[in-house]
Steps between C-alpha positions, in 0.01 A plus 500: 500500500348233724617138500168400338536771229854384427387138471211593273727708281744208464211259418385737225859547370554122479182437297574280196212508248618188317526290810165643622329384178638153547399484869148617417463206264672252741283604791177487287386861540253493202126522520356205691839374606605452863701814527276712282606863493815463706774739393873421491805718487727221382734495802653165585473351854871528577486868418193547720678329791800730448269801508358395836853484645606833344172683590371372835161639589284467807158341548294805401694551176489129414123502562463800260718329239285192529212711351689559177357408163834338408573132575863559575422787742268271693750221505774738628258603768447137604873428496543809723232372739697167526817694580322710768324195641820299543645771730179603674356420840146365561284814460655602166492136378130491583446831317667370191315169513162672542570744217610227264189290583270805446647552154462134404141509612434788258610307196 
């Protein structure tokens, strides 16, 4: 099992439908609201940060995870990018920066 597959399996396993329902209301995901249609797993931020430490992934896997339909998966990808960026040299830092900006421009 790849590192990305293990991380995705853990994200799926940690899904909490009750918390997800609360977060969907909190983040205004209803029709016409600012996060319309966003989907949540109900995983808290401290747990997401722990997942990044327990399941480190590289740039390509983080970029793939960033395409997920799930809010928490995308946030884990961004946290992973921050971890990679903090240890990276110029070319990889530029790659992360450009990738992030290209994703922001799409929204």
